[in-house]
N, C-alpha and C positions, 0 to 999 in steps of 0.2 A: 042889752048888756053891752058895755063899751069894751072895745077891743084895746088891749095894750099896745101902744105903738112903739116904733123904733126897732133896731136890730136886736137888742137884748130882750125885748118883750116876749118873743116867742120861745126863749130858751127855758123858761120855767114851766112850759106846758107839758113836756114829757120827761120822764126819768132818764131816758137814754140821752137826751140833750144835756140834761143836768150832769150826768156822768162824764160826758165828753168834755164839757166845760170845766169840770173839776180836774181831769187829767191834763188838759192843755194848760190851765192856769198853774198847776203843780210843776209842769215841765218848765214854764217860763220862770217861775219862782226859783227852781233848782239852778237854772242856767244864770240867773241874776246872782244867786248866792255864790256860785263858783267863781264867777267874774269878780265879785266883791272881795272874796277871800284871796284869790290869786293877785289882785291888784294891790291890796293893802298888807297882807301878811306873808305871801310867798313871793316877795320881790326878787329874791336871789341876790347875787352879788352884782355890783356895778361892773362896768367894763374894767377888767384887771389890767388891760394893756391900753391905757389912755394915751392919746396922741400928745406928745410933748414937742413943742416947737422951740427951737433955740436959734439964737443968732450966731452960735459958734459954728465953725466949719465942720462938715461931716467927717467922721472917723473912717478912713478908707483902709482897706486891706492892702498892705504892700507885700507882695510875695517875696520870700527870701531869695537872695541872690545865689545862683549856682556857682560853685567854685570847684576846681579839681581837688582830688584827694592829695594831701600832703604826705611827705615822708614821715612826719611826726605822727600822723594818724596811723599809718601802717605800722610804725614801731610800737605804738601803744597797743594796737590790736595784737601784734605778735607777742608783746610782753604779757598781755592778759591771757593769751592762750597757753603760754609757757608757765604761767604762775597759777592763776585761779582755776583755769580749766584743768590743768594737770595736777592740781593740788600740791604745788611746790612753791616755796618762797611766798607764802600767803601775806607776809608782811609787805612785800613790794606790791602785791595785787590790791591791798587795801587802799593804797594811795591813788590808784588809777580807776577805781570803780565809783560810779555815782550813787547817790542815795536811792535813786529809782531802782537800782538793782540790789543794793545792800538791804533796803528796807530799814527796820529799826534795830538792826544788829549793831552791837558795839564791837570794838576791835578784839576784845577778849573772846567773844563768841565766834567772830570770824576766824580767828587763829585755830579754832578747834577743827576746821575743815568741813563742818556741816554748814555749807553756805548755799544760797539760792542760785548756784551756778552749776549747770550740768557738767559733770566730770567726764572728760574724754582725753586719754593719753594718746597723742598722735606722734607719728614719726616725721611728719612734714610740717611741723610748726615753724621751722626756720625758713621754709621756701614755698609754703602754700600760697597760691594765687588768691587775691581778693578781687571779687567782682563787685563793682560799685552799683548799688541800686539807685541812690541819690546822694548828693553831697551839696550842702548849703554852708553858709558861713558859720552857723551855730549847730548844725546836726548833720549826721551822715549815717547811711545804712549800707552794710556790705554783706556779701556772702562769701564764705570760705569753705572749701571742701577738704575735710581732714581725713587722713588715712590712719587707722589705729595701729598702735604698737601690737606686734603679734601676741595672740592669746589674751588680749585685754577686752575686746569688744566682740559682739556677735556679728555686727555688720561690717562689711569690708571697708566702707567709707561712709561718711555722713556729711551732709551739707548743713552748715550752721548760718544763721543771721547774726551779725554783730553790729550793734548800734553804738554810735559815739555822739556825745553832745558836749558843748562848751559849758564849763562850770557856771552856774547861775544864769545861763542863757545869754551871757555877754559875749560880744564879738571878740574880745581879747581874753576871754577866760581859757584856762587850760582844758585840753580835751580829756574826757572821762568816758569810760565804757558804761552804757546804761541799758544795754539789751543784749541778751545771749540766749537764743532758742534754736533748736534743730528744725530744719525744714524737712519734716518727715511726718507722714500720716500712716497709721496702721492700715494694713491691707484689708479690703472688705471681703469677708468669706463668701465663697460661692454657694449658691443655693443647692441643696441636695434634693434630687428628684425622687 
């Protein structure tokens, strides 16, 4: 009897070898099917951040120029504290507050006194010192420590942040108040043992 030659000739001799051939060929087929499906159907998106080359000069960040606080900025800050913060003369306050602080309120809503400005009646609004955090050509941030009128607040004094910016971000725009928040954090309670 003639022997079958070659590598595959002896695989048909035993059922164990046939079973192993079936398992190996099934694994090779599964790997090929996965590769085919992922290559043609699951391509994903192309690179969303394609490289674009231009002959235009690069847009560089030019930091704002630092400038000292002006008397006009201090005057607007004091007027804001005396009007919007104290809830007096809200008509004057409307004209010195930026949209960032007013939100979508109209003047009629503003005049009701229910405004997005923390109310705080102080006795030192005329002479409170302002500490400048930063001051640029189009924006500034200051801190002011207010002392409340007697029997109006629970805290003896409170430090506030007051932000100013130029109208429409223009270097010659008028100064408007766009930020007013207290610099206060609630105390963390002690753990009870």
